[in-house]
Every structure is written in C-alpha cells, then in structure tokens.
C-alpha positions as CSV (number, residue, x, y, z in Angstrom):
1,M,-24.8,-14.8,14.8
2,K,-22.2,-13.9,12.2
3,Q,-18.6,-14.7,12.8
4,R,-16.5,-11.5,13.1
5,P,-13.5,-11.6,10.6
6,A,-10.1,-11.2,12.1
7,N,-9.4,-8.1,10.0
8,S,-12.9,-6.6,10.6
9,K,-13.1,-2.7,10.5
10,V,-16.4,-2.7,12.3
11,Q,-16.4,-0.5,15.4
12,H,-18.8,0.0,18.3
13,G,-21.8,2.0,17.2
14,D,-22.0,0.1,13.9
15,P,-25.1,-2.1,13.5
16,T,-22.9,-4.9,12.2
17,C,-21.2,-5.0,15.5
18,A,-24.4,-6.1,17.1
19,D,-24.8,-8.7,14.4
20,Y,-21.5,-10.1,15.5
21,G,-22.9,-10.6,19.0
22,C,-21.9,-7.3,20.8
23,K,-24.3,-6.3,23.5
24,R,-23.3,-2.7,24.0
25,E,-26.3,-0.4,23.9
26,E,-24.8,1.8,21.2
27,C,-24.4,-1.1,18.9
28,L,-27.9,-2.5,19.6
29,E,-29.4,0.9,19.1
30,A,-27.6,1.2,15.8
31,R,-29.0,-2.1,14.7
32,R,-32.5,-1.1,15.7
33,R,-32.1,2.1,13.6
34,K,-30.9,0.0,10.6
35,Q,-33.9,-2.3,10.9
36,K,-36.3,0.6,10.9
37,R,-34.6,2.2,8.0
38,N,-34.7,-1.0,6.0
39,K,-38.4,-1.4,6.8
40,L,-39.0,2.1,5.5
41,L,-37.0,1.4,2.3
42,R,-39.1,-1.7,1.7
43,T,-42.4,0.0,2.3
44,T,-41.5,2.8,0.0
45,G,-40.2,0.5,-2.8
46,R,-36.5,1.3,-2.4
47,P,-34.2,-1.7,-2.1
48,G,-31.6,-2.1,0.6
49,M,-29.0,-3.3,-2.0
50,V,-27.8,-1.1,-4.8
51,V,-25.9,-1.5,-8.0
52,P,-22.1,-0.9,-7.6
53,E,-21.6,1.6,-10.5
54,R,-21.4,4.7,-8.4
55,A,-19.1,3.1,-5.7
56,A,-16.9,1.5,-8.3
57,A,-16.5,4.8,-10.2
58,H,-15.5,6.5,-7.0
59,L,-13.0,3.8,-6.1
60,E,-11.5,4.0,-9.6
61,K,-10.5,7.6,-8.8
62,F,-8.3,6.3,-6.0
63,R,-6.5,3.9,-8.4
64,Q,-6.1,6.7,-11.0
65,A,-4.5,8.8,-8.3
66,G,-1.7,6.2,-8.1
67,L,-2.8,4.3,-4.9
68,Q,-2.5,0.6,-4.6
69,D,-5.4,-1.5,-3.5
70,I,-3.9,-2.1,-0.1
71,E,-3.7,1.6,0.5
72,I,-7.2,2.2,-0.7
73,I,-8.6,-0.5,1.6
74,A,-6.8,1.1,4.5
75,M,-8.6,4.4,3.8
76,L,-12.1,2.9,3.6
77,P,-14.5,2.2,6.5
78,V,-15.6,-1.0,4.7
79,A,-14.0,-4.5,4.7
80,R,-11.6,-5.7,2.1
81,N,-14.1,-8.2,0.7
82,T,-16.6,-5.4,0.2
83,F,-14.0,-3.4,-1.8
84,Y,-13.3,-6.3,-4.2
85,R,-17.0,-7.2,-4.5
86,V,-17.6,-3.6,-5.7
87,M,-14.7,-3.8,-8.2
88,R,-16.1,-7.1,-9.5
89,G,-19.4,-5.4,-10.2
90,E,-21.4,-7.1,-7.4
91,P,-24.3,-5.3,-5.6
92,L,-23.6,-3.8,-2.2
93,T,-25.7,-2.4,0.6
94,R,-26.9,1.2,0.5
95,I,-25.1,1.9,3.7
96,S,-21.8,0.5,2.3
97,E,-22.2,2.7,-0.7
98,Q,-22.7,5.8,1.4
99,K,-19.6,5.0,3.4
100,I,-17.5,4.6,0.3
101,L,-18.8,7.8,-1.3
102,A,-18.2,9.7,1.9
103,V,-14.4,9.2,1.6
104,P,-12.9,11.9,-0.6
105,A,-10.7,10.7,-3.5
106,P,-7.1,11.8,-3.0
107,P,-5.2,13.9,-5.5
108,A,-2.8,12.2,-7.9
109,L,0.5,11.2,-6.4
110,R,2.3,12.1,-9.6
111,E,4.7,9.3,-9.1
112,I,7.0,8.2,-11.8
113,R,5.7,4.7,-12.8
114,T,9.0,2.9,-13.5
115,L,10.8,-0.2,-12.4
116,A,14.0,1.7,-12.2
117,T,15.8,1.3,-8.8
118,V,17.9,3.4,-6.5
119,D,20.2,2.6,-3.6
120,A,18.2,1.6,-0.6
121,T,20.4,3.1,2.1
122,G,18.3,6.2,2.6
123,T,15.0,4.3,2.5
124,H,16.2,1.8,5.2
125,R,17.6,4.6,7.4
126,R,14.3,6.5,7.2
127,L,12.2,3.5,8.1
128,K,14.5,2.5,10.9
129,A,14.4,6.1,12.3
130,L,10.6,6.1,12.2
131,M,10.5,2.7,14.0
132,S,12.9,4.0,16.6
133,L,10.2,6.7,17.3
134,G,7.6,4.0,17.9
135,W,6.1,3.7,14.4
136,P,5.3,-0.1,14.0
137,S,6.3,-1.7,10.7
138,R,2.7,-2.7,10.2
139,V,1.6,0.9,10.1
140,L,4.6,2.1,8.0
141,A,3.9,-0.8,5.5
142,R,0.3,0.2,5.1
143,R,1.1,3.8,4.5
144,I,3.7,3.1,1.8
145,G,1.5,0.5,0.2
146,V,3.6,-2.7,0.8
147,H,3.1,-5.9,2.8
148,E,4.5,-5.7,6.3
149,A,7.0,-8.5,5.6
150,W,8.4,-6.4,2.8
151,I,10.1,-4.1,5.4
152,S,12.0,-6.8,7.3
153,R,12.9,-8.6,4.1
154,S,14.2,-5.3,2.6
155,F,16.4,-4.7,5.7
156,S,18.0,-8.1,5.4
157,S,18.3,-8.6,1.7
158,R,17.6,-5.6,-0.5
159,T,20.3,-3.2,-1.5
160,R,18.1,-1.3,-4.0
161,V,14.4,-0.2,-4.0
162,T,12.2,1.2,-6.8
163,Q,12.0,4.9,-7.3
164,A,8.3,4.9,-6.4
165,V,8.9,3.2,-3.0
166,E,11.8,5.5,-2.3
167,A,9.7,8.5,-3.0
168,R,6.9,7.3,-0.7
169,V,9.2,6.5,2.2
170,R,10.8,9.9,1.8
171,A,7.4,11.6,1.9
172,L,6.3,9.5,4.9
173,Y,9.5,10.4,6.8
174,D,9.1,14.1,6.1
175,G,5.6,14.0,7.5
176,Y,6.2,11.8,10.6
177,W,9.8,12.3,11.8
178,N,8.6,14.5,14.6
179,V,5.1,13.0,15.3
180,Q,4.5,10.9,18.4
181,P,2.8,7.7,17.1
182,E,0.5,7.5,20.1
183,L,-0.9,10.9,19.2
184,A,-1.6,9.7,15.7
185,G,-3.7,6.7,16.8
186,V,-1.1,4.1,17.2
187,D,-1.6,1.8,20.2
188,A,0.8,2.7,23.0
189,G,1.9,-0.9,23.6
190,E,2.6,-1.4,19.9
191,A,4.5,1.9,19.7
192,E,6.7,0.9,22.7
193,G,7.2,-2.5,21.1
194,A,8.6,-0.8,18.0
195,R,10.9,1.4,20.0
196,A,12.2,-1.6,22.0
197,H,12.9,-3.5,18.8
198,A,14.7,-0.5,17.4
199,R,16.8,-0.2,20.5
200,A,17.7,-3.9,20.4
201,Q,18.8,-3.6,16.8
202,G,20.9,-0.4,17.5
203,W,18.9,1.7,15.0
204,H,19.1,5.5,15.2
205,G,16.3,8.1,15.3
206,P,15.8,11.1,13.0
207,L,18.1,13.4,15.0
208,A,21.1,11.1,14.2
209,W,20.8,11.9,10.5
210,D,21.2,15.1,8.5
211,D,18.8,15.5,5.6
212,D,21.8,16.1,3.3
213,T,23.6,12.9,4.2
214,I,21.0,10.4,5.2
215,D,21.1,8.9,1.6
216,D,24.9,8.7,1.5
217,P,26.1,5.1,2.2
218,K,29.4,6.6,3.5
219,A,27.7,8.8,6.1
220,V,27.6,7.8,9.7
221,P,25.0,8.7,12.3
222,V,25.6,11.6,14.7
223,T,25.2,9.8,18.1
224,D,25.5,11.0,21.7
225,A,25.4,9.1,24.9
226,V,22.4,6.8,25.4
227,E,19.6,8.9,26.7
228,P,18.5,7.9,30.2
229,I,14.8,7.4,31.0
230,A,13.1,10.8,30.9
231,T,11.5,12.3,33.9
232,E,7.7,11.8,34.2
233,G,5.2,14.5,35.0
234,E,4.2,17.8,33.5
235,N,6.2,20.9,32.6
236,V,9.5,19.0,32.5
237,A,11.1,21.5,30.1
238,D,10.1,24.4,32.3
239,R,11.4,22.6,35.4
240,W,14.7,22.0,33.7
241,L,15.0,25.7,32.7
242,H,14.3,26.7,36.3
243,G,17.2,24.5,37.5
244,E,15.4,21.4,38.6
245,A,17.4,18.2,38.2
246,V,15.1,16.5,35.7
247,V,15.9,14.3,32.7
248,L,14.6,15.6,29.4
249,G,12.7,13.4,26.9
250,V,12.9,14.0,23.2
251,E,10.1,16.5,22.9
252,D,11.1,18.4,26.2
253,R,14.7,18.6,24.9
254,K,13.4,20.2,21.7
255,R,11.5,22.8,23.7
256,V,14.5,23.6,25.9
257,L,16.8,23.8,22.8
258,Q,14.4,26.3,21.1
259,H,14.1,28.4,24.2
260,L,17.9,28.6,24.7
261,M,18.5,29.4,21.1
262,E,15.8,32.1,20.9
263,W,16.0,33.8,24.3
264,T,19.6,33.4,25.7
265,N,23.0,34.8,24.7
266,D,24.5,31.3,25.0
267,T,26.5,30.2,21.9
268,P,25.3,27.2,20.1
269,Q,28.4,25.3,21.4
270,E,27.5,26.3,25.0
271,I,23.8,25.2,24.5
272,A,25.0,21.9,23.0
273,E,27.2,21.3,26.0
274,R,24.3,22.1,28.5
275,L,22.1,19.6,26.7
276,E,24.9,17.1,26.4
277,I,24.5,16.7,22.6
278,S,26.8,17.3,19.7
279,L,26.9,20.6,17.8
280,D,25.8,18.8,14.6
281,T,22.7,17.4,16.5
282,L,21.9,20.9,17.8
283,W,21.9,22.5,14.3
284,Q,20.0,19.6,12.8
285,T,17.3,19.9,15.5
286,W,17.1,23.7,15.2
287,S,16.7,23.3,11.3
288,R,13.9,20.9,11.9
289,L,12.1,23.1,14.4
290,K,12.1,25.9,11.8
291,K,10.9,23.6,9.1
292,Q,8.1,22.3,11.3
293,A,7.0,25.9,12.2
294,R,6.8,26.7,8.4
295,A,4.8,23.6,7.7
296,E,2.3,24.5,10.4
297,G,2.1,28.1,9.4
298,R,3.7,29.4,12.5
299,T,6.4,32.1,12.8
300,E,9.9,30.5,12.5
301,P,12.0,30.5,15.7
302,W,14.9,32.9,15.4
303,R,17.9,33.9,17.4
304,R,17.2,37.0,19.5
305,V,20.8,37.5,20.6
306,Y,21.9,40.7,22.3
307,V,25.4,41.7,21.3
308,P,27.0,43.9,24.0
309,R,28.9,46.9,22.8
310,E,32.6,46.2,22.8
311,R,33.7,49.7,23.7
312,D,32.6,52.3,26.3
313,L,30.3,55.0,25.2
314,K,32.1,58.3,24.6
315,Q,31.2,61.2,26.8
316,N,29.0,62.8,24.1
317,E,27.3,59.5,23.4
318,M,26.6,59.1,27.1
319,G,25.0,62.5,27.1
320,E,22.9,61.6,24.1
321,A,21.9,58.3,25.8
322,A,20.8,60.2,29.0
C-alpha cells in the first residue's frame, strides 16, 4: 500500500485513492477499471507510460501566460511531483497526461514584468477585507501566486509591494469582494476561522472602503456600530421588510438596501438611518450592487422614485385628467 502524501490531490473515485488503502466502492471500482484498461493497452501494444512532450508543451503555455508554478500546480488535477517530473522530461502515465491536457491553458495575464514597487497600503487593505469576509490567507496566497507566509510577513514588515503583486491582488479583490467563500468551495470552518482572526485584528470589510480611496494611506475606513449576530433562517430580508424584528446579515442588508433604493420614496439619508449605516456606506454598497449587476449581465438597479406634484392641478388640468 502506498503512503498518501500530505498534499495529495487524489479524491474519491480516483483509482489511486484505492491504492492508498481507501475501501470505498467508487474508488475500488475505479481501480478495477484502470486495471482492465491497462491490460487492454498491454495486449494491444500500447504502453501505460508515455513521453512527456505533449504534456510539457501544454504546461509551457501556462508559464507563457505569466502564471507562476505554484499557480499552475493549483489548477492541475495532478500532484506537484508529477508537474515537475513532466517539466524535467520524465515519462508520465497516460492517465496523468490526459488530465493535464484536459485543463485549458489560460490567456496571457498581460502583466508588467518589473521589479518596480508601489505603496502596499491598498494591497494590505484589500487582503484584510477579503479575510474579514472569510477568505483564508492560504486560499488568497494560492490565487495571487505567493507563499502563504508572504501575506502575514507583508502585513507586519512590508510597506511596498511589486506592481505585479499589486495588480493581482486588485484583480482578486474585484472578483471576490462580494463572494461568500463557502459558496466558492472554501471549508466553512476555515472561513469562519479567517473571519474570527480578522475581527480579533480589527480589520475592516470591503464596505468600509471606497474604491477611490482604498489606496490612499491618509484615508480612514467608514465604520458603523459593530454588527450583531444575524438572524438565522430563510427570507430574512423579506421578513425585515414586512416589519419583523430580525437582524440583517451582510447579504440580507444588501437585498434590503436595493429594495428600498429601487421601490420606495425614502431618501438615501432616510434609508441609511433605517439600516443604521452611514450615508457613505449606503452609496458605496449601491455602487457595488450596480457594478455586480453589470458584471453578471443583469439590468442595473435604478431609483424608481415617484415625485409628487408640488402644486394642485388647475381646473382645466383636472378636467383633462378626468
């Protein structure tokens, strides 16, 4: 029985999982199918191992796109050792080759390859905001192509970062500032651990920062009172709108804000007071809701405000109206 590596990417249903000692039927069946396939290959004169040229050429496209090896490995369904064996020109199994070729090469990142640096304020604020949402540093590090320890060291000792890293963090933030980590495959316990750590450090979420000032070292976060624990259950936003005394979570607050802005005559100041947030936070959230709708190809939310007439209708106008 082979020893399963600590960083193994093998999942249930993979024949290698059974080789590691797993007794689940789906893994055993996968191994049986693999054995039959290998027997067929041998009897028809086709080897189970193949030369690495095709796989290596495919992986080279990832490097040419500007991705670092750590990022490429994270995208592949094969182990780190397999990746480097291929790049060294060593043979690999036919199955591993098929898995590698099945992953489409990404388009070029078009990054500026330079060691020039910029102020790290915005980079740190974006990473801390994402962690306050529940994105673990491990996941963030993998997606920007750095070691996990880089993030904590950067927070404590770096005042500048390279332009390439700054651009990657900016792109990551724009894509995930409103995404719940658990819905993107992050373990719920790990996400809550990231949120707890962020709370303990006093970090602020995306709504505390305006896109125009998040990079400004002199800017301060727009904060409100500490949000109490949100009410559990379904339809919390609808229940709030119907007058039930529930506490809104982040997503429910966005839904309520959008409804009030679109379908009521309340002024923004009145809506902010009802939601117990600042006016700056309201406008920032409203802007992000519109931006999200555009990104998803939906119709942007808009203010459907009825403006009452400020004077009585004249008698002839009343007749026309009748």
